[in-house]
Wavefront OBJ file of the C-alpha trace (Angstrom):
o trace
v 32.875 17.408 -1.936
v 34.813 20.064 -0.344
v 33.979 21.510 3.021
v 32.947 25.033 3.501
v 34.426 27.083 6.142
v 33.085 27.301 9.809
v 32.876 30.948 9.463
v 30.909 30.618 6.320
v 27.160 29.592 7.459
v 26.980 32.295 10.221
v 28.346 35.178 7.440
v 25.673 33.635 5.084
v 23.127 34.123 7.914
v 24.102 37.263 8.745
v 24.228 38.639 5.060
v 20.474 37.425 4.848
v 19.283 39.440 7.789
v 20.892 42.325 6.621
v 19.507 41.874 2.960
v 15.924 41.490 4.509
v 16.610 44.606 6.845
v 17.098 46.303 3.541
v 14.375 45.154 1.743
v 11.563 46.144 4.023
v 13.482 49.420 4.735
v 12.943 50.083 0.852
v 9.302 48.751 0.837
v 8.454 51.047 3.721
v 10.254 54.193 2.238
v 8.588 53.473 -1.266
v 5.169 53.198 0.146
v 5.707 56.473 1.925
v 6.578 58.235 -1.004
v 4.264 56.734 -3.787
v 1.004 55.779 -1.529
v -1.037 55.837 1.463
v 1.825 56.353 4.492
v 2.175 53.739 6.708
v 0.387 54.114 10.525
v 3.006 52.760 12.600
v 0.317 52.948 15.485
v -1.124 49.689 14.501
v 2.353 48.406 14.592
v 3.157 48.894 18.023
v -0.132 48.765 20.059
v -0.380 45.526 18.686
v 3.239 44.547 19.632
v 3.650 46.447 22.965
v -0.236 47.474 23.804
v -2.043 44.631 22.614
v -6.001 44.808 23.365
v -8.138 42.019 24.592
v -8.906 40.480 21.025
v -4.869 39.903 20.627
v -4.267 38.456 23.911
v -7.069 35.870 23.837
v -5.455 35.169 20.599
v -2.193 34.793 21.648
v -3.520 32.661 24.295
v -5.598 30.282 22.314
v -2.908 29.935 19.810
v -0.842 28.053 22.643
v -3.607 26.517 24.096
v -3.935 24.719 20.672
v -0.574 24.360 19.859
v -0.209 22.561 23.208
v -3.385 20.099 23.053
v -2.775 19.460 19.433
v 1.084 18.321 19.924
v -0.341 16.205 22.901
v -2.608 14.468 20.679
v -0.447 13.783 18.046
v 2.533 12.449 20.517
v -0.394 10.095 21.719
v -1.705 8.943 18.321
v 1.969 8.714 17.001
v 3.419 6.862 19.491
v 0.529 4.016 19.574
v 0.816 4.354 15.477
v 4.728 3.774 15.699
v 4.221 0.744 18.052
v 1.467 -0.111 15.780
v 3.445 -0.384 12.453
v 5.943 -2.472 14.848
v 3.727 -5.440 15.657
v 3.221 -8.819 14.498
v -0.262 -8.661 13.998
v -1.439 -7.739 10.486
v -4.636 -6.259 11.162
v -2.744 -3.786 13.400
v 0.319 -3.189 11.435
v -2.440 -2.329 8.518
v -4.313 -0.055 10.487
v -1.400 1.643 11.439
v -0.011 2.288 7.829
v -3.320 3.182 6.653
v -3.129 6.149 8.889
v 0.088 7.221 8.243
v -0.079 6.895 4.443
v -3.929 9.038 4.681
v -2.733 11.697 6.690
v 0.736 12.134 5.712
v -0.758 11.771 1.663
v -3.626 14.569 2.120
v -2.876 17.961 2.758
v -3.639 19.410 6.390
v -5.850 22.123 4.836
v -8.214 19.839 3.625
v -8.297 17.933 6.727
v -9.072 20.678 8.588
v -12.041 21.818 6.254
v -13.478 18.119 5.875
v -13.312 17.615 9.498
v -15.371 21.074 10.295
v -17.663 21.658 7.670
v -17.312 17.665 6.029
v -18.427 16.134 8.814
v -21.208 18.862 9.964
v -23.042 18.955 6.611
v -22.808 15.138 6.178
v -24.375 15.191 9.550
v -21.750 12.706 10.984
v -20.778 15.164 13.739
v -21.860 18.597 14.414
v -19.165 19.615 16.736
v -21.065 21.233 19.569
v -19.950 23.169 22.286
v -18.183 21.891 24.766
v -19.218 23.058 27.867
v -16.850 22.692 30.521
v -16.485 23.763 34.458
v -13.939 26.513 33.839
v -14.721 26.841 30.108
v -16.854 26.526 27.046
v -14.793 25.167 24.072
v -16.517 26.135 20.618
v -17.056 23.513 17.805
v -14.844 25.353 15.840
v -11.748 25.233 17.644
v -12.441 21.377 18.977
v -12.173 21.048 15.333
v -9.023 22.414 14.622
v -7.641 20.813 17.406
v -8.534 17.125 16.354
v -7.290 18.138 12.572
v -4.013 19.251 13.946
v -3.385 16.466 16.553
v -4.852 13.761 14.244
v -2.448 15.426 11.293
v 0.668 15.767 13.767
v 0.233 11.906 15.106
v 0.897 10.429 11.451
v 3.996 12.419 11.196
v 5.222 11.532 14.790
v 4.921 7.847 14.090
v 7.565 7.957 12.051
v 10.149 9.904 14.898
v 9.170 7.239 16.949
v 9.770 4.428 15.116
v 13.121 5.800 14.005
v 13.913 6.276 17.624
v 12.935 2.840 18.867
v 14.843 1.196 16.110
v 18.208 3.377 17.325
v 18.254 1.377 20.210
v 19.964 -1.833 20.084
v 17.875 -4.976 19.792
v 19.936 -6.778 22.158
v 18.700 -4.995 25.341
v 14.617 -5.883 24.413
v 16.275 -9.544 24.131
v 17.407 -8.972 27.778
v 14.669 -7.903 29.087
v 12.578 -10.967 27.504
v 15.615 -13.156 29.137
v 14.331 -11.629 32.540
v 10.690 -12.394 31.734
v 9.333 -8.905 31.026
v 6.252 -8.225 29.027
v 6.760 -6.495 25.704
v 4.639 -3.589 26.902
v 6.566 -3.450 30.199
v 9.903 -3.929 27.822
v 9.037 -0.391 26.501
v 7.997 1.064 29.160
v 11.118 0.529 30.778
v 14.113 0.215 28.695
v 13.403 1.285 25.188
v 11.103 4.431 25.051
v 13.349 6.116 28.116
v 16.445 5.584 25.817
v 14.621 6.215 22.742
v 13.092 9.732 24.196
v 16.989 11.082 23.800
v 16.519 10.607 20.038
v 13.083 11.599 19.597
v 12.854 14.666 21.687
v 15.139 17.010 19.334
v 12.778 16.393 16.266
v 9.930 16.613 18.724
v 10.760 19.900 19.727
v 10.939 20.964 15.909
v 7.370 19.733 15.409
v 5.835 21.905 18.202
v 7.685 24.301 17.211
v 6.000 24.214 13.818
v 2.916 23.439 15.268
v 2.920 27.321 16.840
v 2.863 28.369 12.929
v 0.348 25.819 11.947
v -1.794 27.081 14.297
v -2.614 30.014 11.789
v -4.244 27.322 9.319
v -7.124 27.478 11.272
v -8.140 30.968 10.228
v -10.347 28.529 7.168
v -12.397 27.665 10.118
v -12.566 31.065 11.954
v -10.849 30.039 14.900
v -10.142 33.039 16.654
v -6.463 32.453 17.507
v -3.489 35.229 16.742
v -3.524 35.218 12.713
v -7.411 35.309 12.309
v -7.718 38.443 14.903
v -4.829 40.349 13.375
v -6.490 39.335 9.645
v -9.885 41.101 10.695
v -8.020 44.084 12.697
v -5.760 45.014 9.336
v -9.423 44.454 7.110
v -11.234 46.883 9.200
v -8.165 49.461 9.331
v -6.911 48.433 5.800
v -3.422 48.085 6.970
v -1.501 44.664 6.308
v 1.558 45.407 6.563
v 1.503 46.968 9.969
v -0.848 44.317 11.620
v 0.863 41.223 9.280
v 4.424 42.730 10.586
v 3.208 42.870 14.069
v 1.761 39.406 13.912
v 5.446 37.900 12.383
v 7.265 39.572 15.613
v 4.818 37.626 17.837
v 5.254 34.701 15.735
v 9.000 34.861 16.019
v 8.753 35.865 19.651
v 6.550 32.502 20.463
v 9.016 30.373 18.325
v 12.153 31.495 19.817
v 10.928 31.262 23.498
v 10.451 27.563 22.546
v 13.832 27.381 21.125
v 15.281 28.264 24.139
v 13.311 25.873 26.212
v 14.453 22.978 23.975
v 17.845 23.702 23.623
v 17.440 23.431 27.636
v 15.523 20.124 27.565
v 18.055 18.398 24.735
v 21.275 19.533 27.431
v 19.259 17.991 29.791
v 18.886 14.771 28.286
v 22.268 15.012 26.854
v 23.858 14.201 30.411
v 25.791 11.369 30.712
v 25.748 10.173 26.776
v 28.398 10.806 24.135
v 28.628 14.262 23.139
v 26.846 15.730 26.173
v 29.857 18.488 26.394
v 28.233 20.345 23.701
v 24.425 18.909 24.236
v 23.615 19.411 20.650
v 23.302 22.498 18.791
v 23.432 25.649 20.368
v 20.925 28.674 20.471
v 22.857 30.810 18.026
v 22.997 27.459 15.780
v 19.411 26.594 16.558
v 18.393 30.236 15.484
v 20.582 31.280 12.518
v 22.351 28.025 11.586
v 25.888 27.411 11.476
v 25.509 23.784 12.789
v 26.885 20.658 10.860
v 28.477 21.379 7.756
v 29.064 18.568 4.580
v 30.695 15.107 6.007
v 29.982 15.754 9.774
v 27.916 13.021 11.475
v 24.234 13.803 10.955
v 21.995 13.093 13.963
v 19.845 10.165 13.710
v 16.394 11.475 12.623
v 15.134 15.221 12.143
v 11.841 16.683 12.724
v 9.752 18.886 10.490
v 7.473 18.501 7.490
l 1 2 3 4 5 6 7 8 9 10 11 12 13 14 15 16 17 18 19 20 21 22 23 24 25 26 27 28 29 30 31 32 33 34 35 36 37 38 39 40 41 42 43 44 45 46 47 48 49 50 51 52 53 54 55 56 57 58 59 60 61 62 63 64 65 66 67 68 69 70 71 72 73 74 75 76 77 78 79 80 81 82 83 84 85 86 87 88 89 90 91 92 93 94 95 96 97 98 99 100 101 102 103 104 105 106 107 108 109 110 111 112 113 114 115 116 117 118 119 120 121 122 123 124 125 126 127 128 129 130 131 132 133 134 135 136 137 138 139 140 141 142 143 144 145 146 147 148 149 150 151 152 153 154 155 156 157 158 159 160 161 162 163 164 165 166 167 168 169 170 171 172 173 174 175 176 177 178 179 180 181 182 183 184 185 186 187 188 189 190 191 192 193 194 195 196 197 198 199 200 201 202 203 204 205 206 207 208 209 210 211 212 213 214 215 216 217 218 219 220 221 222 223 224 225 226 227 228 229 230 231 232 233 234 235 236 237 238 239 240 241 242 243 244 245 246 247 248 249 250 251 252 253 254 255 256 257 258 259 260 261 262 263 264 265 266 267 268 269 270 271 272 273 274 275 276 277 278 279 280 281 282 283 284 285 286 287 288 289 290 291 292 293 294 295 296 297 298 299 300 301
């Protein structure tokens, strides 16, 4: 297979951006000429002068994404270790968990946890009153569903990261009298983190956008608030476009943070001069081309 020139992918990305801009401009001009005029005040107010509801939606989106990702990291780590355990019951339990939550749609899991458990009287998700805040049952169910689903995907990322470490290092730890848990904490997992962090960052980027699915159970995150506002004003283009910009802003900021974390972890290792993909490559492509060495694992669905 012939290799594409290095300039081709950035050029294709730029062409795609220009085509998207032309499409948006064409839709706007068409709407202005043949239908109700767009009210750009809604767009600019949502973006530059957000009210309390929009600000709360953004804060809740970030909070849910962080909490769900933390739950996913913990569950995924234990599931990965369980899948590699010597005891069959532990391996079976870990495999069943991963099979179940990777094999069913997240949308179904969200509504099943919130509505299904309540109707079946298994758990009613009562309001959780904390000293600093009261957490509604729908928010609890949403965080739980997203976290449990994320753990099933993150388990495979952790397992791949552990398998990328030379087994001889674990054998050396055993020779020194270290327990399995100590070997994992002191030797294997710290080195595997360099392999795990890039796809973990990609998973969190995806989590920021996946929180929008909680509109199904009326969690007042960013998309739910914007959806209600556009319904009241019947301005879907202006409000949804503003929501898209907000999500793009959050994921872009996280991409900058992720790029910095990867450069820090890459110090002292092979390829530290580049420290992984640059921010431009992360946002617009232009990374490895066919024939290049690919990373050990990648994130995403």
